[in-house]
Structure formats: C-alpha cells, structure tokens
C-alpha positions, 0 to 999 in steps of 0.5 A, a space after each residue: 290283336 282284335 278279332 277284326 284285326 286278325 281277320 284283316 291280317 289273314 285277308 289276302 291283299 289282292 281282295 282289297 279294293 283300290 283306294 282302300 284306306 287300310 292300304 299303305 300310303 308311303 312309297 318305297 325309296 331305295 337304299 344307299 350309302 349312309 344307311 346301317 343296312 347298307 353297311 351291315 346287310 351285305 356282310 357274310 357275318 350278318 347272314 349267320 343268323 339267317 337260318 333261325 329266321 327261316 325257322 321262325 318263318 316256317 313255324 308260322 302255319 301259313 308259311 309252313 304250309 305253303 313252303 311244305 306244298 310248293 317250295 323247292 327246299 327239299 329238292 334244291 335247298 342250296 339253290 333255294 338259299 342262294 335265290 333268297 340271299 340274292 333277293 334280300 341283297 337286291 332289296 338293299 343294294 339294287 337301287 331302283 332294281 330293289 323296287 322292281 324286285 319287291 314287285 316281282 316277289 309280290 307277283 311271284 307269291 300272288 298265286 301261291 296258296 295251300 291247304 293244310 292237314 286240317 283243311 284250312 287254306 293259307 295264302 302266301 300274300 295274306 298280310 300277317 304271314 307276309 309281314 312276319 316274313 319281313 319283320 323277322 329280319 329285325 330280330 335277325 339284325 339285333 341277334 346278329 349284332 349281339 353275337 357276331 358283330 364287334 359289339 351289340 347295337 346301341 339304342 340309337 343304332 337299333 332305332 335307326 335299323 328299325 326305321 330302315 326295316 320299315 322302309 324295307 318293308 315298303 319295298 316289299 309292299 308290306 301293308 303299313 297297318 302291319 308295322 308296329 309303331 315303335 321298337 317296344 311295340 315290335 317286341 310285344 308283337 314278336 313275343 305274341 307271335 312266337 307264343 300264340 301264332 307259331 307252331 312246331 311246324 314239320 317244315 321247321 323240324 325237317 329243315 333242322 334235321 336235314 342241315 347236315 345232310 348232303 343236298 339231294 341234287 349233288 352229283 353222285 361223283 361229288 358226294 364222297 367229298 360233300 358228305 364230310 363237309 356237309 356234316 361239319 358245316 351242317 352241325 355248326 349251322 344247326 348249332 348256330 341256328 338253335 342258339 339264335 332262336 328265341 327260347 320260346 321258339 326253341 321250347 316249341 320245337 323241343 330243342 335243348 340249349 344249355 348255359 354251356 351251349 350259350 358260352 360256346 356260341 358266344 365264343 364262336 360269335 366273338 371269333 367272327 365279330 373280331 375277325 370280320 373287320 380284318 378282312 378285305 371288303 371283297 371277302 367281307 361282303 356278299 357279291 351283290 353288296 360288294 359290287 354295289 358298294 364299289 359302284 357307289 364309290 365310283 359314282 361319288 368320285 365321278 360326282 366330285 370330278 363333275 362338281 369341280 370341272 372348269 365352267 
C-alpha cells in the first residue's frame, strides 16, 4: 500500500464526508439458499477454525489494543464467543435482519477506541482493522474446507465463496476500496498483513494460554466438573487453533508446529470431515442456521402451493 492508502485505511470511517467518492457504492443484499455460505457457514465443523481467526484478528495492533482495553474476553469468554457466533450466523441466515445486524455492529463499534502502550490511539472502525476482521473470514473458509470438509474447495467454489464474502463485507459496511479485487490479490494482501502489520500481541498470546482454563464466571459448585472438561477441550482447541494459523503467524507468536502435528491435525480433520455429512441436519448446523434453513424450506413449499392454486 502507498503512504496515502495506509493513511486512508487508518482514518476513522466516521470522519468521511457524505458523498465522498471513496465510499462504497453497492448496497448489501441478504443471503439465501443457493449460496455456498448458506450451505457451509452454519456448520459446526466450519466453526472449528474460528479461534485461529480471532488470533489473527487480535494480532492486529488496533484490534488487539481495543480488545485488550474494552472487551469482556477475560471476564466472560464463553458469553463473548456465543455473542460473536450468533452475530456471524445472523449475517448469513438473518435475511433482512442481517442488514440491521451490520448497522448494529457499526453503531456498537463507533465509539470504541483505545490507546496502546506507546501512546497511539486506535479506532475500532478504522478501515484497515474493520476490513481485516471481515477478510480473515475467507482465510477461515479455505482452511476449514482444507482440513474439516470431505474435500477442499475447487477453484470455482473458492471464487464463488470469495464473491460471497465480498457481499458479506457490504452487509458489514466494509469500505469497497478495502476489498482485494481477485483471489490472487487477496492472498498478496493477506500475506502482507501477516508479515508487515500483525504483531505478537499480548491478547493473542493470552487467549492461547487461557484456552484450557475454566472460565472465571463459572460458578464454584460447577468448577470440579468444568475443570477436566476445559482441560481436554481446551488442549484440543489450542492444537487446532495453532495448526490452522498460517506459518508466518505461528512464527511471530513463537509457536512450534511439527510434521507429526500436521499429520495429527489432518487425522482429526478427516474424522470431522467424514462424520459431519452423516449427522442429521439439526446436529450439523448451529441453531440460527438450522432454523433459517427450515424456514426457507417451509417458504418454498408455500410458494409451490401458491403457484399451483386454482385461479
């Protein structure tokens, strides 16, 4: 990026004048049946790579600083994760509510800013970090398909998913100028962000460290049961998280990953990838996704009855 582009990316979006030609021009459109995100985003197996995305996001200096100062990830990690997953599901399965969710998130993040240890102020809605939060999702989709789907995405599927992620970005009001034009441009952008912008932020390291700990707001009477569950689930979660990070990010965080680790991750992924299609839909999909798919089928049946009614 040029010096001017970097300055624009770090400029809070709310400082733009109405009608600024740098603003995005395409209006968001809700998702529905027929899109790949509709088929895949709601799968529990697709969420397995979600922690690595949060690590990548929190390694961005602005995001890490705002999360460090203002997020509830330390005091209510489970609640924060549940709210995040519900929001993501709403983007894809909420229909018109998805557009409102995008507006709600913008309004919620508008006042959020924080100062880092070096005295630099970071805004949650600056274009670069706001776009990074969204665009890491395409990386997660590719990685989830590589490890945890029956087979990786084809080139044509990747292109469709990328196009759909750009549409999703419009729901989140990511400035159009921040979208890489092609998939090749995306990976150039992604590698540059990892190499030259991301840092081993203390939030990322802290999240990894805490993954096998019992959340602090779990009642004391439940902690004897929660402790072994957190230990086992957290270790597996950390293993998957580390394995699904790009190597350059692992290196920045000082994380090791061996060929044996890679083989183990692929074995775990194969079990998930082969087992997921065998599950009933109610167990494959998260609640919002399952209900949206159920409602879409009911609407289609109604449409068919209406089309065939006697006139």
